[in-house]
VOMAR-662722 format. One record per residue: residue number from 1; x, y, z of N, C-alpha, C in turn. Coordinates in nm, 2 decimals, m for minus. Layout:
BEGIN
REC  pos     n.u     n.v     n.w    ca.u    ca.v    ca.w     c.u     c.v     c.w
REC  NUM       X       Y       Z       X       Y       Z       X       Y       Z
...
This chain:
BEGIN
REC  pos     n.u     n.v     n.w    ca.u    ca.v    ca.w     c.u     c.v     c.w
REC    1   m1.00    0.84    1.46   m0.99    0.81    1.33   m0.89    0.70    1.30
REC    2   m0.78    0.70    1.38   m0.68    0.60    1.36   m0.64    0.54    1.50
REC    3   m0.61    0.42    1.50   m0.57    0.35    1.63   m0.45    0.26    1.60
REC    4   m0.37    0.24    1.70   m0.26    0.15    1.69   m0.30    0.01    1.74
REC    5   m0.26   m0.09    1.66   m0.27   m0.23    1.70   m0.42   m0.27    1.74
REC    6   m0.51   m0.23    1.66   m0.65   m0.27    1.69   m0.68   m0.40    1.63
REC    7   m0.80   m0.45    1.65   m0.84   m0.58    1.60   m0.81   m0.61    1.46
REC    8   m0.74   m0.72    1.43   m0.70   m0.75    1.30   m0.81   m0.83    1.23
REC    9   m0.81   m0.82    1.10   m0.91   m0.89    1.02   m0.84   m1.01    0.95
REC   10   m0.91   m1.12    0.94   m0.86   m1.24    0.88   m0.95   m1.30    0.78
REC   11   m0.90   m1.33    0.66   m0.98   m1.39    0.55   m0.89   m1.47    0.46
REC   12   m0.88   m1.60    0.47   m0.80   m1.68    0.38   m0.84   m1.67    0.24
REC   13   m0.74   m1.70    0.15   m0.77   m1.68    0.01   m0.89   m1.76   m0.04
REC   14   m0.91   m1.88    0.01   m1.02   m1.96   m0.04   m1.15   m1.90   m0.01
REC   15   m1.16   m1.83    0.10   m1.28   m1.76    0.14   m1.31   m1.65    0.05
REC   16   m1.20   m1.57    0.02   m1.22   m1.45   m0.07   m1.26   m1.50   m0.21
REC   17   m1.19   m1.60   m0.25   m1.22   m1.65   m0.39   m1.36   m1.69   m0.41
REC   18   m1.42   m1.76   m0.31   m1.55   m1.81   m0.32   m1.65   m1.69   m0.32
REC   19   m1.62   m1.59   m0.24   m1.71   m1.47   m0.24   m1.69   m1.39   m0.36
REC   20   m1.57   m1.39   m0.42   m1.54   m1.31   m0.54   m1.63   m1.37   m0.66
REC   21   m1.65   m1.50   m0.66   m1.73   m1.55   m0.77   m1.87   m1.51   m0.76
REC   22   m1.92   m1.46   m0.64   m2.05   m1.42   m0.63   m2.08   m1.28   m0.70
REC   23   m1.97   m1.21   m0.72   m1.98   m1.08   m0.79   m2.00   m1.10   m0.93
REC   24   m2.11   m1.05   m0.99   m2.14   m1.07   m1.13   m2.03   m1.02   m1.22
REC   25   m2.00   m1.09   m1.32   m1.90   m1.04   m1.42   m1.95   m0.92   m1.49
REC   26   m2.07   m0.89   m1.49   m2.13   m0.77   m1.55   m2.11   m0.64   m1.46
REC   27   m2.08   m0.67   m1.34   m2.06   m0.55   m1.25   m1.94   m0.47   m1.29
REC   28   m1.96   m0.34   m1.29   m1.85   m0.25   m1.33   m1.72   m0.27   m1.25
REC   29   m1.73   m0.27   m1.12   m1.61   m0.29   m1.04   m1.61   m0.43   m0.98
REC   30   m1.50   m0.50   m0.98   m1.49   m0.63   m0.93   m1.38   m0.65   m0.83
REC   31   m1.28   m0.55   m0.83   m1.17   m0.56   m0.74   m1.12   m0.42   m0.70
REC   32   m1.07   m0.41   m0.58   m1.02   m0.29   m0.53   m0.88   m0.31   m0.48
REC   33   m0.78   m0.23   m0.54   m0.64   m0.24   m0.50   m0.60   m0.11   m0.43
REC   34   m0.55   m0.12   m0.31   m0.52    0.00   m0.23   m0.37    0.01   m0.21
REC   35   m0.32    0.14   m0.21   m0.19    0.17   m0.16   m0.18    0.13   m0.01
REC   36   m0.06    0.10    0.03   m0.04    0.07    0.17   m0.02    0.20    0.25
REC   37    0.10    0.26    0.24    0.13    0.38    0.32    0.04    0.49    0.28
REC   38   m0.03    0.55    0.39   m0.11    0.66    0.36   m0.26    0.62    0.34
REC   39   m0.28    0.49    0.32   m0.42    0.44    0.29   m0.46    0.33    0.39
REC   40   m0.38    0.22    0.39   m0.40    0.11    0.48   m0.32    0.12    0.61
REC   41   m0.20    0.16    0.60   m0.11    0.18    0.71   m0.05    0.32    0.70
REC   42    0.02    0.36    0.81    0.08    0.49    0.80    0.20    0.50    0.72
REC   43    0.24    0.61    0.67    0.37    0.63    0.60    0.48    0.61    0.70
REC   44    0.60    0.60    0.65    0.72    0.59    0.73    0.74    0.72    0.82
REC   45    0.76    0.70    0.95    0.78    0.81    1.04    0.93    0.85    1.03
REC   46    0.96    0.96    0.97    1.10    1.00    0.94    1.16    1.07    1.06
REC   47    1.29    1.06    1.08    1.35    1.11    1.20    1.40    1.26    1.19
REC   48    1.31    1.34    1.12    1.34    1.48    1.11    1.21    1.55    1.07
REC   49    1.20    1.68    1.10    1.08    1.75    1.07    1.05    1.77    0.92
REC   50    0.93    1.77    0.88    0.89    1.79    0.74    0.95    1.91    0.68
REC   51    0.98    2.01    0.76    1.03    2.14    0.70    1.18    2.13    0.66
REC   52    1.25    2.02    0.70    1.39    2.00    0.67    1.40    1.95    0.53
REC   53    1.41    2.05    0.43    1.41    2.01    0.29    1.54    1.94    0.25
REC   54    1.65    1.97    0.31    1.78    1.90    0.27    1.77    1.76    0.31
REC   55    1.73    1.72    0.43    1.72    1.58    0.46    1.61    1.51    0.38
REC   56    1.50    1.58    0.35    1.40    1.52    0.27    1.44    1.48    0.13
REC   57    1.53    1.57    0.08    1.58    1.54   m0.06    1.67    1.42   m0.06
REC   58    1.75    1.41    0.05    1.84    1.29    0.06    1.76    1.17    0.08
REC   59    1.67    1.17    0.17    1.58    1.06    0.20    1.51    1.01    0.08
REC   60    1.45    1.10    0.00    1.38    1.07   m0.12    1.46    1.00   m0.22
REC   61    1.59    1.05   m0.24    1.68    1.00   m0.34    1.72    0.85   m0.30
REC   62    1.75    0.83   m0.17    1.78    0.70   m0.13    1.66    0.60   m0.13
REC   63    1.55    0.65   m0.09    1.43    0.57   m0.09    1.39    0.53   m0.24
REC   64    1.41    0.62   m0.33    1.38    0.58   m0.47    1.46    0.47   m0.52
REC   65    1.59    0.46   m0.48    1.68    0.36   m0.52    1.65    0.23   m0.44
REC   66    1.62    0.24   m0.31    1.60    0.12   m0.22    1.46    0.05   m0.25
REC   67    1.36    0.13   m0.29    1.23    0.07   m0.30    1.21   m0.02   m0.42
REC   68    1.30   m0.02   m0.51    1.28   m0.11   m0.63    1.39   m0.22   m0.64
REC   69    1.44   m0.26   m0.52    1.54   m0.37   m0.52    1.53   m0.44   m0.39
REC   70    1.57   m0.57   m0.39    1.59   m0.64   m0.27    1.74   m0.66   m0.24
REC   71    1.82   m0.60   m0.32    1.96   m0.62   m0.30    2.02   m0.52   m0.20
REC   72    1.95   m0.42   m0.17    2.00   m0.32   m0.07    1.92   m0.35    0.06
REC   73    1.98   m0.31    0.17    1.91   m0.34    0.30    1.91   m0.21    0.39
REC   74    1.85   m0.23    0.51    1.84   m0.11    0.59    1.97   m0.06    0.64
REC   75    2.07   m0.14    0.66    2.20   m0.10    0.71    2.26    0.00    0.60
REC   76    2.24   m0.04    0.47    2.29    0.05    0.36    2.22    0.18    0.37
REC   77    2.09    0.18    0.39    2.01    0.30    0.39    2.06    0.40    0.49
REC   78    2.07    0.35    0.62    2.10    0.44    0.73    2.25    0.49    0.72
REC   79    2.33    0.40    0.67    2.47    0.44    0.65    2.48    0.55    0.55
REC   80    2.41    0.54    0.43    2.41    0.64    0.33    2.34    0.77    0.38
REC   81    2.23    0.76    0.45    2.16    0.87    0.50    2.24    0.95    0.60
REC   82    2.30    0.88    0.69    2.38    0.95    0.80    2.50    1.02    0.74
REC   83    2.57    0.95    0.65    2.69    1.00    0.59    2.67    1.13    0.51
REC   84    2.55    1.14    0.46    2.52    1.25    0.37    2.44    1.37    0.45
REC   85    2.42    1.35    0.58    2.35    1.45    0.66    2.45    1.50    0.77
REC   86    2.52    1.61    0.74    2.62    1.65    0.84    2.55    1.68    0.98
REC   87    2.62    1.63    1.08    2.58    1.65    1.22    2.45    1.57    1.26
REC   88    2.40    1.49    1.17    2.27    1.42    1.20    2.28    1.34    1.33
REC   89    2.38    1.25    1.34    2.39    1.17    1.46    2.40    1.26    1.59
REC   90    2.48    1.37    1.58    2.50    1.46    1.69    2.36    1.52    1.73
REC   91    2.29    1.56    1.63    2.16    1.64    1.65    2.05    1.55    1.71
REC   92    2.04    1.43    1.67    1.93    1.34    1.72    1.96    1.26    1.84
REC   93    2.09    1.24    1.87    2.13    1.17    1.99    2.08    1.03    2.00
REC   94    2.07    0.96    1.89    2.02    0.82    1.90    2.11    0.73    1.81
REC   95    2.12    0.61    1.83    2.20    0.51    1.76    2.12    0.46    1.63
REC   96    2.19    0.40    1.54    2.12    0.34    1.43    2.02    0.24    1.47
REC   97    2.05    0.16    1.57    1.95    0.06    1.62    1.83    0.12    1.67
REC   98    1.84    0.24    1.74    1.73    0.31    1.79    1.65    0.37    1.67
REC   99    1.71    0.42    1.57    1.64    0.47    1.45    1.56    0.36    1.39
REC  100    1.62    0.24    1.38    1.55    0.13    1.32    1.42    0.09    1.40
REC  101    1.44    0.09    1.53    1.32    0.06    1.62    1.22    0.17    1.61
REC  102    1.26    0.30    1.60    1.17    0.41    1.60    1.08    0.40    1.47
REC  103    1.14    0.37    1.36    1.07    0.36    1.23    0.96    0.25    1.25
REC  104    1.00    0.13    1.31    0.91    0.02    1.32    0.79    0.06    1.41
REC  105    0.82    0.12    1.52    0.72    0.15    1.62    0.63    0.27    1.57
REC  106    0.68    0.34    1.47    0.60    0.45    1.42    0.48    0.41    1.33
REC  107    0.49    0.28    1.28    0.38    0.23    1.19    0.25    0.21    1.27
REC  108    0.14    0.24    1.21    0.01    0.21    1.27   m0.09    0.18    1.15
REC  109   m0.20    0.12    1.18   m0.29    0.09    1.07   m0.41    0.19    1.08
REC  110   m0.47    0.21    0.97   m0.59    0.30    0.96   m0.72    0.22    0.98
REC  111   m0.78    0.23    1.09   m0.90    0.14    1.12   m1.01    0.17    1.02
REC  112   m1.03    0.30    0.98   m1.14    0.33    0.89   m1.12    0.27    0.76
REC  113   m1.00    0.25    0.71   m0.98    0.18    0.58   m1.01    0.03    0.60
REC  114   m0.96   m0.03    0.70   m0.97   m0.17    0.72   m1.12   m0.21    0.74
REC  115   m1.20   m0.12    0.80   m1.34   m0.15    0.81   m1.41   m0.15    0.68
REC  116   m1.37   m0.06    0.59   m1.42   m0.06    0.45   m1.37   m0.19    0.38
REC  117   m1.24   m0.22    0.39   m1.19   m0.35    0.33   m1.27   m0.47    0.37
REC  118   m1.30   m0.48    0.50   m1.38   m0.59    0.55   m1.52   m0.59    0.49
REC  119   m1.58   m0.48    0.47   m1.71   m0.47    0.41   m1.70   m0.51    0.26
REC  120   m1.60   m0.46    0.19   m1.58   m0.50    0.05   m1.57   m0.65    0.03
REC  121   m1.49   m0.71    0.12   m1.48   m0.86    0.11   m1.61   m0.93    0.14
REC  122   m1.69   m0.88    0.23   m1.82   m0.94    0.26   m1.91   m0.92    0.14
REC  123   m1.89   m0.82    0.06   m1.97   m0.79   m0.06   m1.93   m0.87   m0.18
REC  124   m1.81   m0.94   m0.16   m1.77   m1.03   m0.27   m1.66   m0.97   m0.36
REC  125   m1.61   m0.85   m0.32   m1.50   m0.79   m0.40   m1.37   m0.85   m0.37
REC  126   m1.28   m0.86   m0.47   m1.14   m0.90   m0.44   m1.07   m0.77   m0.40
REC  127   m0.98   m0.78   m0.30   m0.91   m0.66   m0.25   m0.76   m0.69   m0.25
REC  128   m0.68   m0.60   m0.29   m0.53   m0.62   m0.30   m0.46   m0.49   m0.25
REC  129   m0.33   m0.50   m0.26   m0.24   m0.39   m0.23   m0.14   m0.36   m0.34
REC  130   m0.11   m0.24   m0.36    0.01   m0.20   m0.45    0.08   m0.09   m0.38
REC  131    0.20   m0.12   m0.33    0.28   m0.03   m0.24    0.42   m0.01   m0.29
REC  132    0.46    0.12   m0.28    0.60    0.15   m0.29    0.66    0.12   m0.15
REC  133    0.74    0.02   m0.14    0.80   m0.01   m0.01    0.92   m0.09   m0.02
REC  134    1.00   m0.09    0.09    1.12   m0.17    0.10    1.10   m0.30    0.18
REC  135    1.18   m0.40    0.15    1.15   m0.53    0.20    1.15   m0.54    0.35
REC  136    1.24   m0.48    0.42    1.25   m0.50    0.56    1.13   m0.43    0.63
REC  137    1.09   m0.32    0.59    0.98   m0.24    0.65    0.85   m0.30    0.61
REC  138    0.83   m0.34    0.49    0.71   m0.40    0.45    0.69   m0.54    0.52
REC  139    0.79   m0.61    0.52    0.78   m0.74    0.59    0.74   m0.72    0.74
REC  140    0.80   m0.62    0.80    0.76   m0.59    0.94    0.61   m0.56    0.95
REC  141    0.57   m0.47    0.87    0.42   m0.43    0.87    0.33   m0.54    0.84
REC  142    0.38   m0.63    0.74    0.30   m0.75    0.71    0.28   m0.84    0.83
REC  143    0.39   m0.86    0.90    0.38   m0.95    1.02    0.30   m0.88    1.13
REC  144    0.32   m0.76    1.15    0.25   m0.69    1.26    0.10   m0.67    1.24
REC  145    0.07   m0.64    1.11   m0.07   m0.61    1.08   m0.14   m0.72    1.00
REC  146   m0.07   m0.82    0.97   m0.12   m0.94    0.90   m0.18   m0.90    0.76
REC  147   m0.10   m0.82    0.69   m0.14   m0.77    0.56   m0.17   m0.88    0.46
REC  148   m0.09   m0.98    0.45   m0.11   m1.09    0.36   m0.21   m1.19    0.41
REC  149   m0.27   m1.16    0.52   m0.39   m1.24    0.56   m0.51   m1.16    0.53
REC  150   m0.51   m1.03    0.55   m0.63   m0.95    0.51   m0.64   m0.94    0.36
REC  151   m0.52   m0.93    0.30   m0.52   m0.92    0.15   m0.45   m1.04    0.10
REC  152   m0.51   m1.12    0.00   m0.45   m1.24   m0.05   m0.31   m1.21   m0.10
REC  153   m0.21   m1.29   m0.07   m0.07   m1.27   m0.11   m0.06   m1.25   m0.26
REC  154   m0.14   m1.32   m0.34   m0.13   m1.31   m0.48   m0.17   m1.17   m0.53
REC  155   m0.24   m1.09   m0.45   m0.28   m0.96   m0.49   m0.21   m0.85   m0.41
REC  156   m0.09   m0.89   m0.35   m0.01   m0.79   m0.29    0.12   m0.76   m0.37
REC  157    0.12   m0.64   m0.43    0.23   m0.61   m0.52    0.31   m0.50   m0.45
REC  158    0.44   m0.53   m0.42    0.53   m0.44   m0.35    0.65   m0.41   m0.45
REC  159    0.68   m0.28   m0.45    0.78   m0.23   m0.55    0.91   m0.30   m0.54
REC  160    0.96   m0.33   m0.42    1.09   m0.40   m0.40    1.09   m0.54   m0.46
REC  161    0.98   m0.60   m0.47    0.97   m0.73   m0.53    0.94   m0.72   m0.68
REC  162    0.86   m0.63   m0.72    0.83   m0.61   m0.86    0.94   m0.54   m0.94
REC  163    1.03   m0.48   m0.87    1.15   m0.41   m0.93    1.10   m0.28   m1.00
REC  164    0.98   m0.24   m0.98    0.93   m0.11   m1.04    0.85   m0.04   m0.93
REC  165    0.85    0.09   m0.93    0.78    0.16   m0.83    0.67    0.25   m0.90
REC  166    0.57    0.29   m0.82    0.47    0.38   m0.87    0.55    0.52   m0.88
REC  167    0.52    0.60   m0.98    0.40    0.59   m1.07    0.44    0.52   m1.21
REC  168    0.53    0.43   m1.21    0.57    0.37   m1.34    0.46    0.29   m1.40
REC  169    0.45    0.28   m1.53    0.34    0.20   m1.59    0.37    0.05   m1.57
REC  170    0.49    0.01   m1.55    0.52   m0.13   m1.53    0.46   m0.19   m1.41
REC  171    0.45   m0.11   m1.30    0.40   m0.17   m1.18    0.25   m0.18   m1.19
REC  172    0.18   m0.09   m1.26    0.04   m0.10   m1.28    0.00   m0.21   m1.38
REC  173    0.09   m0.24   m1.47    0.07   m0.36   m1.56    0.08   m0.48   m1.47
REC  174    0.17   m0.48   m1.37    0.18   m0.60   m1.28    0.06   m0.62   m1.20
REC  175    0.00   m0.51   m1.15   m0.12   m0.51   m1.08   m0.24   m0.57   m1.16
REC  176   m0.25   m0.53   m1.28   m0.35   m0.58   m1.37   m0.33   m0.73   m1.40
REC  177   m0.21   m0.77   m1.43   m0.18   m0.90   m1.46   m0.20   m1.00   m1.34
REC  178   m0.16   m0.95   m1.23   m0.18   m1.03   m1.10   m0.33   m1.05   m1.08
REC  179   m0.41   m0.94   m1.09   m0.55   m0.95   m1.06   m0.62   m1.04   m1.17
REC  180   m0.59   m1.03   m1.29   m0.65   m1.11   m1.39   m0.61   m1.26   m1.37
REC  181   m0.49   m1.29   m1.33   m0.45   m1.43   m1.31   m0.53   m1.48   m1.19
REC  182   m0.55   m1.40   m1.09   m0.62   m1.43   m0.97   m0.77   m1.48   m1.00
REC  183   m0.83   m1.40   m1.09   m0.96   m1.43   m1.13   m0.96   m1.56   m1.23
REC  184   m0.86   m1.56   m1.31   m0.86   m1.68   m1.40   m0.84   m1.81   m1.33
REC  185   m0.77   m1.81   m1.22   m0.75   m1.93   m1.14   m0.88   m1.97   m1.07
REC  186   m0.97   m1.88   m1.06   m1.11   m1.91   m1.01   m1.21   m1.94   m1.12
REC  187   m1.15   m1.95   m1.24   m1.24   m1.98   m1.36   m1.32   m1.86   m1.40
REC  188   m1.27   m1.74   m1.38   m1.34   m1.61   m1.41   m1.25   m1.52   m1.48
REC  189   m1.29   m1.40   m1.51   m1.21   m1.30   m1.58   m1.24   m1.16   m1.52
REC  190   m1.15   m1.07   m1.55   m1.17   m0.93   m1.51   m1.10   m0.84   m1.61
REC  191   m1.16   m0.72   m1.63   m1.09   m0.62   m1.72   m1.02   m0.52   m1.63
REC  192   m0.93   m0.45   m1.69   m0.85   m0.35   m1.61   m0.95   m0.24   m1.56
REC  193   m1.05   m0.20   m1.64   m1.14   m0.09   m1.59   m1.24   m0.14   m1.48
REC  194   m1.23   m0.27   m1.45   m1.31   m0.32   m1.34   m1.24   m0.32   m1.21
REC  195   m1.11   m0.27   m1.21   m1.03   m0.26   m1.09   m1.02   m0.12   m1.05
REC  196   m1.06   m0.09   m0.92   m1.04    0.04   m0.86   m0.91    0.05   m0.79
REC  197   m0.83    0.15   m0.82   m0.71    0.17   m0.74   m0.72    0.29   m0.66
REC  198   m0.67    0.28   m0.53   m0.68    0.39   m0.43   m0.54    0.42   m0.38
REC  199   m0.51    0.55   m0.39   m0.37    0.60   m0.35   m0.38    0.73   m0.29
REC  200   m0.29    0.77   m0.20   m0.29    0.90   m0.14   m0.21    1.00   m0.22
REC  201   m0.14    0.96   m0.32   m0.06    1.05   m0.40   m0.12    1.07   m0.54
REC  202   m0.14    1.20   m0.58   m0.21    1.23   m0.70   m0.14    1.18   m0.82
REC  203    0.00    1.18   m0.82    0.08    1.14   m0.93    0.05    0.99   m0.96
REC  204    0.03    0.91   m0.85    0.01    0.77   m0.87   m0.13    0.74   m0.92
REC  205   m0.23    0.83   m0.87   m0.37    0.82   m0.92   m0.37    0.84   m1.07
REC  206   m0.30    0.95   m1.11   m0.30    0.98   m1.26   m0.24    0.87   m1.34
REC  207   m0.12    0.82   m1.29   m0.06    0.71   m1.37   m0.14    0.59   m1.37
REC  208   m0.21    0.55   m1.27   m0.30    0.44   m1.27   m0.41    0.45   m1.37
REC  209   m0.47    0.57   m1.37   m0.57    0.60   m1.47   m0.52    0.58   m1.61
REC  210   m0.40    0.63   m1.64   m0.35    0.62   m1.77   m0.32    0.47   m1.81
REC  211   m0.30    0.39   m1.70   m0.28    0.24   m1.73   m0.41    0.17   m1.75
REC  212   m0.52    0.24   m1.73   m0.65    0.18   m1.76   m0.73    0.14   m1.63
REC  213   m0.67    0.17   m1.52   m0.74    0.14   m1.39   m0.84    0.25   m1.36
REC  214   m0.94    0.22   m1.28   m1.03    0.32   m1.23   m0.98    0.38   m1.10
REC  215   m0.91    0.49   m1.10   m0.83    0.53   m0.99   m0.89    0.65   m0.91
REC  216   m0.88    0.65   m0.78   m0.93    0.75   m0.69   m0.82    0.79   m0.59
REC  217   m0.83    0.92   m0.54   m0.74    0.97   m0.44   m0.81    0.96   m0.30
REC  218   m0.73    0.91   m0.21   m0.78    0.90   m0.07   m0.66    0.90    0.02
REC  219   m0.66    0.99    0.12   m0.55    1.00    0.22   m0.61    0.98    0.36
REC  220   m0.58    0.86    0.42   m0.64    0.82    0.54   m0.61    0.91    0.66
REC  221   m0.50    0.98    0.65   m0.46    1.07    0.76   m0.55    1.19    0.78
REC  222   m0.62    1.22    0.67   m0.71    1.34    0.67   m0.85    1.31    0.64
REC  223   m0.88    1.18    0.60   m1.02    1.15    0.55   m1.08    1.03    0.63
REC  224   m1.21    1.02    0.63   m1.28    0.93    0.71   m1.32    0.80    0.64
REC  225   m1.38    0.71    0.71   m1.44    0.59    0.65   m1.55    0.63    0.55
REC  226   m1.63    0.73    0.59   m1.74    0.78    0.51   m1.68    0.84    0.38
REC  227   m1.57    0.91    0.39   m1.51    0.97    0.27   m1.47    0.86    0.17
REC  228   m1.41    0.75    0.22   m1.37    0.64    0.14   m1.48    0.57    0.07
REC  229   m1.59    0.54    0.15   m1.71    0.48    0.10   m1.77    0.57   m0.01
REC  230   m1.78    0.70    0.01   m1.84    0.79   m0.09   m1.76    0.78   m0.22
REC  231   m1.62    0.79   m0.21   m1.54    0.79   m0.33   m1.54    0.66   m0.40
REC  232   m1.55    0.55   m0.33   m1.56    0.41   m0.39   m1.70    0.40   m0.46
REC  233   m1.80    0.45   m0.39   m1.93    0.44   m0.45   m1.94    0.52   m0.58
REC  234   m1.88    0.64   m0.58   m1.87    0.72   m0.70   m1.80    0.65   m0.82
REC  235   m1.70    0.56   m0.78   m1.62    0.49   m0.87   m1.69    0.36   m0.92
REC  236   m1.81    0.34   m0.87   m1.89    0.22   m0.91   m1.90    0.10   m0.82
REC  237   m1.84    0.12   m0.70   m1.85    0.01   m0.60   m1.99    0.01   m0.54
REC  238   m2.04   m0.10   m0.52   m2.18   m0.11   m0.46   m2.16   m0.16   m0.31
REC  239   m2.22   m0.09   m0.22   m2.21   m0.12   m0.08   m2.35   m0.17   m0.03
């Protein structure tokens, strides 16, 4: 279901724009925006077991602060995390540099999702990303998996750049505005309800729906290419 470093997909903006124009403006769905972690690529591999609630609470608090700014960096994050986790360095027996490398090597892409993305682009749909992520790690995954080549840079909304994170209404307003501008630059238009949003977290799906998007839940770690196609079809996407 998932593989590391498999064949990358490439589609320049001009190619996608021309195919986007082939999609009738009367079609219910004209664009699909996907979450990154848990849908297109893996979530961050954390250096502790999921059952460790204390470390998870600290990680989540720091992540919430880090994901909506470019003023903080990875050195700040690890310094804060380690200082607030008693005996963490002693227990894991690795250095900060090794933690940094471990996080990076833990990322992989979901092939089943990328196959569907490729098909959507062939069908003339615009595709984008809306991700809660931090600059250093998203930049790494972007370079490694060519995210801003698969997905037009204009349709890639990352929380650290937008200064808002999901499930805030502000980041979904940014998604809608970016997508509408993308179509306007091609001499076209799109409504919010013609955008399907895909996320692995139900809270984000609910917030996207409230913002006017056509939102669906999909978790690539547990679901297949067929599951994603079925859910997109139910949302009005034509394959």
